[in-house]
C-alpha positions in Angstrom: -1.7 13.5 1.4 -1.8 15.6 4.5 -3.3 12.8 6.7 -0.9 10.2 5.5 2.2 12.4 6.0 1.0 13.2 9.5 0.2 9.6 10.5 3.6 8.5 9.1 5.5 11.1 11.1 3.7 10.3 14.3 4.3 6.6 13.9 7.7 7.2 15.5 8.5 4.8 18.3 5.1 3.4 19.1 4.4 1.9 15.8 7.9 1.2 14.7 9.0 -0.1 18.1 6.1 -2.5 18.5 6.0 -3.6 14.9 9.1 -2.4 13.1 11.5 -5.2 13.7 11.1 -8.6 15.3 12.4 -12.1 15.3 11.9 -14.4 18.2 15.1 -14.6 20.2 17.0 -15.0 23.4 19.6 -12.5 24.5 21.4 -13.3 27.8 24.2 -11.0 27.0 25.2 -8.5 24.3 27.0 -10.3 21.4 30.2 -8.3 21.3 31.6 -10.6 18.6 28.8 -9.6 16.2 27.8 -6.0 17.0 31.1 -4.4 15.7 30.0 -5.4 12.2 26.8 -3.4 12.3 27.1 -0.2 10.2 27.2 3.1 12.2 24.0 4.5 10.6 21.8 1.6 11.9 18.8 2.9 13.8 17.4 -0.6 14.7 19.0 -3.7 16.0 17.7 -7.2 16.9 19.7 -9.6 18.9 19.0 -13.3 18.7 20.4 -16.2 20.9 19.2 -19.0 18.8 20.3 -21.8 21.1 18.5 -20.5 24.1 15.4 -19.9 22.0 15.2 -23.4 20.6 15.6 -24.9 24.0 12.6 -22.9 25.4 9.5 -25.1 26.4 7.3 -23.8 23.6 10.0 -24.1 20.9 10.9 -27.6 22.1 7.3 -28.7 22.1 6.5 -27.3 18.6 9.9 -28.2 17.2 10.9 -24.7 16.0 14.4 -25.8 15.1 13.0 -28.1 12.4 10.7 -25.4 11.2 13.6 -23.0 11.0 15.5 -25.5 8.8 12.7 -25.3 6.2 13.4 -21.6 5.5 9.9 -21.0 4.2 7.5 -18.3 5.2 5.3 -20.6 7.3 8.1 -21.0 9.9 7.7 -18.8 12.9 11.4 -17.9 13.3 13.4 -16.8 10.3 16.8 -17.8 11.6 19.1 -20.7 10.6 19.1 -23.5 13.2 22.9 -23.9 12.9 23.4 -20.4 14.2 24.3 -19.8 17.8 23.5 -16.1 17.8 22.3 -13.7 15.2 22.3 -9.9 15.1 19.9 -8.2 12.6 20.3 -4.5 11.9 18.5 -2.0 9.7 18.2 1.7 8.9 14.5 2.3 8.9 12.9 5.2 7.0 11.2 6.9 9.9 9.5 9.5 7.7 6.9 7.1 6.5 6.1 3.6 5.2 8.2 1.7 7.7 10.4 0.7 4.9 14.1 -0.3 5.5 16.7 1.6 3.6 19.0 -1.3 4.1 19.1 -4.4 6.3 21.6 -7.2 7.1 22.2 -10.1 9.5 25.4 -11.2 11.2 25.5 -14.8 12.4 27.7 -16.7 14.7 27.5 -20.3 13.3 28.7 -23.6 14.4 30.5 -24.2 11.2 31.0 -22.0 8.1 28.7 -23.3 5.3 30.1 -24.3 1.9 29.7 -21.2 -0.3 30.7 -23.3 -3.3 27.9 -25.7 -2.7 25.4 -22.9 -2.1 26.4 -21.2 -5.3 26.0 -24.4 -7.3 22.6 -25.2 -5.8 21.1 -21.7 -6.0 22.6 -20.6 -9.2 25.0 -18.0 -7.7 28.7 -17.5 -7.9 31.7 -17.2 -5.6 33.1 -13.7 -4.9 35.5 -11.8 -2.8 34.2 -8.7 -1.0 36.6 -6.3 0.8 39.1 -9.2 0.9 36.7 -11.7 2.4 35.3 -14.9 0.9 31.7 -14.3 -0.3 28.9 -15.8 -2.3 26.5 -13.8 -4.5 23.0 -15.3 -5.2 20.1 -14.5 -7.5 18.0 -11.6 -6.4 20.8 -9.5 -5.0 21.4 -11.8 -2.0 24.9 -12.1 -0.6 26.9 -13.9 2.1 30.3 -12.8 3.4 32.6 -14.7 5.7 33.8 -12.0 8.1 35.7 -14.3 10.4 35.9 -17.9 11.4 32.3 -18.9 12.0 31.0 -15.3 11.5 28.8 -14.7 8.4 27.2 -11.5 7.1 24.0 -12.1 5.0 22.1 -9.3 3.3 19.7 -8.6 0.4 21.5 -5.4 -0.3 22.0 -5.5 -4.2 24.7 -2.8 -4.2 28.0 -4.6 -3.9 29.9 -1.4 -3.2 27.7 -0.7 -0.1 28.5 -4.2 1.3 32.2 -3.7 0.7 32.2 -0.4 2.6 30.3 -2.0 5.5 32.9 -4.6 5.8 35.9 -2.3 5.3 34.8 0.2 7.8 33.9 -2.2 10.6 36.2 -2.3 13.6 36.4 -5.6 15.5 37.3 -4.0 18.9 34.3 -1.8 19.5 30.7 -1.5 18.4 29.6 1.6 16.5 26.0 1.7 17.7 24.2 4.9 18.7 24.1 5.5 22.5 20.4 4.6 22.7 20.9 1.3 20.9 23.9 0.3 23.0 22.1 1.2 26.2 18.9 -0.5 25.2 20.7 -3.8 24.5 22.7 -3.6 27.6 19.7 -3.0 29.9 17.4 -5.6 28.3 16.1 -8.3 30.6 18.6 -11.2 30.5 15.6 -13.6 30.7 14.1 -12.4 27.5 14.2 -14.4 24.3 13.9 -11.3 22.1 15.6 -7.9 22.3 14.9 -5.2 19.7 16.2 -1.7 20.1 15.1 1.2 17.9 16.7 4.6 18.1 14.0 7.3 17.4 15.8 10.5 18.6 15.0 13.6 16.5 12.6 11.7 14.3 9.5 13.8 14.8 8.4 17.3 15.9 5.4 18.3 18.1 3.5 20.3 15.5 2.2 17.4 13.3 1.5 15.3 16.4 -0.5 18.1 17.9 -2.6 18.3 14.7 -3.2 14.5 14.7 -4.3 14.6 18.4 -7.1 17.0 17.6 -8.8 14.1 15.8 -8.1 11.6 18.6 -11.5 11.0 20.2 -10.4 10.6 23.9 -8.7 14.0 23.7 -11.2 16.0 21.7 -11.8 19.4 23.2 -8.8 19.0 25.6 -6.5 21.4 23.9 -4.1 21.7 26.9 -3.7 17.9 27.2 -3.2 17.6 23.4 -0.4 20.1 23.5 1.3 18.5 26.5 1.0 15.0 25.1 2.3 16.1 21.8 5.4 17.6 23.4 6.0 14.3 25.3 5.6 12.2 22.2 8.0 14.5 20.2 10.7 13.9 22.8 10.8 10.2 22.1 14.3 8.7 22.5 13.7 5.1 21.4 12.0 1.8 22.0 13.1 -1.6 23.4 10.9 -4.6 22.7 11.5 -8.0 24.3 9.8 -11.3 23.9 10.2 -14.2 26.4 9.2 -17.6 25.2 8.1 -20.0 28.0 4.9 -22.0 27.4 3.7 -18.8 25.6 5.1 -15.8 23.9 5.2 -12.9 26.5 5.9 -9.5 25.1 7.0 -6.2 26.8 7.5 -2.9 25.1 9.2 0.1 26.7 9.2 3.5 24.9 11.5 6.1 26.5 11.0 9.8 26.3 12.9 12.9 27.5 9.9 14.1 29.5 7.6 12.6 32.2 4.8 10.4 30.8 2.2 10.4 33.7 -0.3 12.5 31.7 -0.4 9.8 29.0 -1.5 7.0 31.3 -5.3 7.5 30.9 -5.1 7.3 27.1 -1.9 5.3 26.5 -3.5 2.2 25.0 -6.2 3.8 22.8 -3.5 6.3 21.6 -1.3 3.5 20.4 -4.2 1.7 18.8 -5.3 4.8 17.0 -1.8 5.3 15.6 -1.7 1.7 14.4 -5.2 2.0 12.9 -4.1 5.1 11.0 -0.9 3.3 9.8 -3.0 0.3 8.8 -1.1 -2.1 11.1 -3.7 -4.4 12.6 -2.7 -6.8 15.4 -5.5 -8.6 17.3 -3.2 -9.4 20.3 -3.1 -5.7 21.4 -6.7 -5.9 22.6 -5.4 -7.9 25.5 -2.3 -5.9 26.3 -2.0 -3.6 29.3 -0.3 -0.1 29.2 1.3 1.8 32.1 3.6 4.8 32.6 6.6 5.3 35.0 9.0 8.2 35.0 9.8 9.0 31.4 8.7 5.7 30.0 5.6 4.1 28.6 5.3 0.3 28.9 3.0 -2.2 27.3 2.8 -5.9 28.2 0.9 -8.9 26.8 1.0 -12.1 24.9 1.7 -12.8 21.3 -0.1 -15.3 19.2 1.7 -17.3 16.6 0.0 -15.4 13.7 0.8 -11.9 15.1 4.4 -12.8 15.9 4.8 -14.0 12.4 3.4 -10.7 11.2 5.9 -8.8 13.3 8.7 -11.0 11.8 7.5 -10.0 8.4 8.3 -6.3 9.1 12.0 -7.1 9.4 12.5 -9.2 6.3 14.9 -12.0 7.0 18.2 -11.8 5.2 19.1 -14.7 2.9 19.9 -17.8 4.8 23.1 -19.6 4.0 22.1 -22.8 5.8 19.5 -24.1 3.4 21.7 -26.8 1.8 20.3 -30.3 1.3 22.6 -32.8 3.0 21.0 -35.6 1.1 22.4 -34.5 -2.3 24.9 -36.6 -4.2 27.6 -34.0 -3.3 27.2 -34.7 0.4 27.5 -38.4 0.0 23.9 -39.4 0.4 23.3 -42.9 -1.0 20.3 -42.1 -3.1 19.5 -38.5 -4.0 15.8 -37.8 -4.5 14.4 -37.7 -8.1 13.8 -34.4 -9.9 10.0 -35.1 -9.7 10.2 -35.7 -5.9 12.2 -32.5 -5.4 9.7 -30.5 -7.5 6.7 -31.9 -5.6 8.3 -31.2 -2.2 9.4 -27.7 -3.1 5.9 -26.9 -4.6 4.1 -28.2 -1.5 6.2 -25.9 0.7 5.7 -23.0 -1.6 1.9 -23.5 -1.7 1.5 -23.9 2.1 3.6 -20.9 2.8 1.3 -18.7 0.7 -1.8 -20.3 2.2 -0.4 -19.6 5.8 0.2 -16.0 5.0 -3.2 -15.5 3.6 -4.7 -17.3 6.6 -2.9 -14.8 8.9 -4.4 -11.8 7.0 -7.9 -13.3 7.3 -7.7 -14.1 11.0 -6.7 -10.6 11.9 -9.6 -9.1 10.1 -12.1 -11.6 11.4 -10.9 -11.2 15.0 -10.6 -7.4 15.2 -13.2 -6.3 12.6 -10.7 -3.6 11.6 -9.7 -3.5 7.9 -6.2 -2.2 8.8 -3.8 -4.5 7.1 -2.1 -2.3 4.5 1.4 -2.8 6.0 0.9 -6.5 6.4 -0.2 -6.8 2.8 2.9 -5.1 1.6 5.2 -7.2 3.8 3.5 -10.5 2.9 3.7 -9.6 -0.8 7.5 -9.2 -0.2 7.7 -12.5 1.7 6.0 -14.3 -1.2 8.4 -12.7 -3.6 11.3 -13.9 -1.4 10.2 -17.5 -1.2 12.7 -20.0 -2.6 11.7 -20.7 -6.2 14.1 -23.5 -7.1 12.3 -26.7 -8.2 8.9 -25.0 -7.7 6.3 -25.7 -10.4 6.0 -22.9 -12.9 2.3 -22.6 -12.7 2.6 -22.3 -8.9 5.2 -19.6 -9.3 2.8 -17.7 -11.6 0.1 -18.0 -9.0 2.4 -16.7 -6.3 3.4 -13.7 -8.4 -0.3 -13.0 -9.0 -1.0 -13.1 -5.2 1.8 -10.8 -4.3 0.7 -8.3 -7.1 -2.8 -8.4 -5.8 -1.7 -7.7 -2.2 0.3 -4.7 -3.4 -2.6 -3.5 -5.4 -4.9 -3.7 -2.3 -2.3 -1.9 -0.2 -2.0 0.8 -2.9 -5.8 1.3 -2.9 -5.7 1.8 0.8 -2.9 4.3 0.6 -4.9 6.2 -2.1 -7.9 6.3 0.3 -5.6 7.9 2.9 -4.4 10.5 0.5 -7.9 11.4 -0.6 -9.0 11.5 3.0 -6.2 14.0 3.8 -7.0 16.1 0.8 -10.7 16.3 1.6 -10.0 17.0 5.3 -7.8 19.9 4.4 -10.3 21.5 2.0 -12.6 24.1 3.4 -16.3 23.0 3.8 -19.1 25.6 3.5 -22.6 25.2 4.7 -25.5 27.3 3.4 -28.0 28.9 5.8 -31.2 31.1 5.5 -33.8 32.4 7.9 -36.6 34.9 7.8 -39.4 36.5 10.0 -42.6 38.5 9.6 -46.2 38.8 10.6 -49.4 37.7 8.9 -52.6 39.8 9.3 -56.1 39.8 7.7 -54.8 41.6 4.7 -51.5 39.8 4.1 -48.0 39.7 5.3 -46.1 42.7 6.6 -42.8 43.4 8.3 -41.2 40.4 6.7 -37.5 39.9 6.1 -35.1 37.1 5.3 -31.4 36.4 5.2 -29.2 33.7 3.5 -25.5 33.0 3.2 -22.7 30.5 3.8 -20.5 29.7 6.7 -17.3 27.6 6.9 -17.6 24.5 9.1 -15.2 21.9 10.2 -15.0 18.8 7.9 -16.5 15.6 9.3 -13.3 13.6 9.5 -15.0 10.4 10.5 -17.4 10.5 7.6 -14.7 11.3 5.1 -12.5 8.5 6.3 -15.5 6.1 6.2 -16.4 7.1 2.6 -12.8 6.8 1.3 -12.3 3.5 3.2 -15.3 2.0 1.5 -13.7 2.5 -1.9 -10.6 0.7 -0.8 -12.7 -2.0 0.9 -14.4 -2.7 -2.5 -11.1 -3.3 -4.1 -10.0 -5.6 -1.2 -13.2 -7.7 -1.4 -12.9 -8.2 -5.2 -9.2 -9.0 -5.1 -9.4 -11.4 -2.1 -12.2 -13.4 -3.9 -10.0 -13.8 -6.9 -7.2 -15.0 -4.7 -9.4 -17.5 -2.9 -10.8 -18.9 -6.1 -7.2 -19.1 -7.5 -6.1 -20.9 -4.3 -8.7 -23.6 -4.8 -7.9 -24.0 -8.5 -4.1 -24.2 -8.1 -4.4 -26.7 -5.2 -6.6 -29.0 -7.3 -4.2 -28.7 -10.3 -1.1 -29.4 -8.2 -2.6 -32.4 -6.4 -3.6 -34.0 -9.7 -0.2 -33.2 -11.3 2.0 -34.7 -8.5 -0.4 -37.1 -7.0 0.3 -35.8 -3.5 -2.0 -33.8 -1.2 -1.6 -30.0 -1.4 
């Protein structure tokens, strides 16, 4: 327990900023039309200029706009293609787990979607929240029309909370914290992604100092450990940007209240150690560079498609209101697809979404050789749970439920290994000793003496972590084999049932 609580508290800006919130975006200017609707207690905001993003060279070549229209997990960008700009906001639990307390999205759309049609197609109902037209969908998803062409979407199940968000919003001024407002304003206008995370007062130096005693590059350097701990504890926040050209270029800036020059020699391994402890594995970081300047720490590098999709998973997309089939009878299409065709198409997308998520997990492990995917397993389990289920084959839904349950079980096994490591590390370790001396003459031994006793020694942290990790690894190997076997079986069954390739 001790180790996990320490690693969670030290996660502060480095882990959360790099991997706490992300959707690929473009942000030429702060969207003053949308930010006033963000609740005052938000500590993380993502700004998305969808139009600019989809016109970037890579997005055009790979047709991201069409992918976004599918609204399935295998898409790289979880934003509706009809939106011109999107703001996503969250209150993250900075004390551990990287879990959102709440999250929402506010979209500037070309045209307001038909809430009535969405309600009919997805089994929801029309509503009025704080005097605004709304739609409530299964699973606690809601959409609220805030203004002409401005839609709020959220998975917040508490209707009263949504009502208070809307009622308390002021349209003439944003209520963001000073760091969030400043971070968005100062972001590079050429970036396609801007994420700002406010981390002020989220951690103290004492637990960081204790964690640094186990950090190999600083072992034995007590003075450096103390100084670096004080710097890290002064963290103010993080701004992450991604610019999409022919590749996905990322830049992370972590701001502190104190100069960061002393961190420079260990900046990259320090971040990697924190992510390893937090079980957030990203292969891309191996090729990133780190530098310090003034009171900031900066990392730059390139994102792969798989790792960018992992980052997206950390900020779960709010329910889209754009996924309405225009070829239905209601929209005037001449020939609506048959129920069998709809089921086959929906089932194919569902299957390939699960397969893509599992492929991402495997690729990270194969490339980095680090079994540090606890957080991704939890997030991907959630993404599977959030996949659209309408028209999907029941057997495939059961398989999806089994996969998400297995991923959560593997993550839980990893968390237990952390807890046990912490407990064992905190327990005193005693080592027995004995020694003796004497002389041997022609008639026997004389002048002999001996002593024995025990002495407390420092626990072998590396050995303890390796032993506990082995237990979690056994669970992972067994569970992933069952998932792989199940994937083969369900693919064969679905292909035979619908006579289309899965």
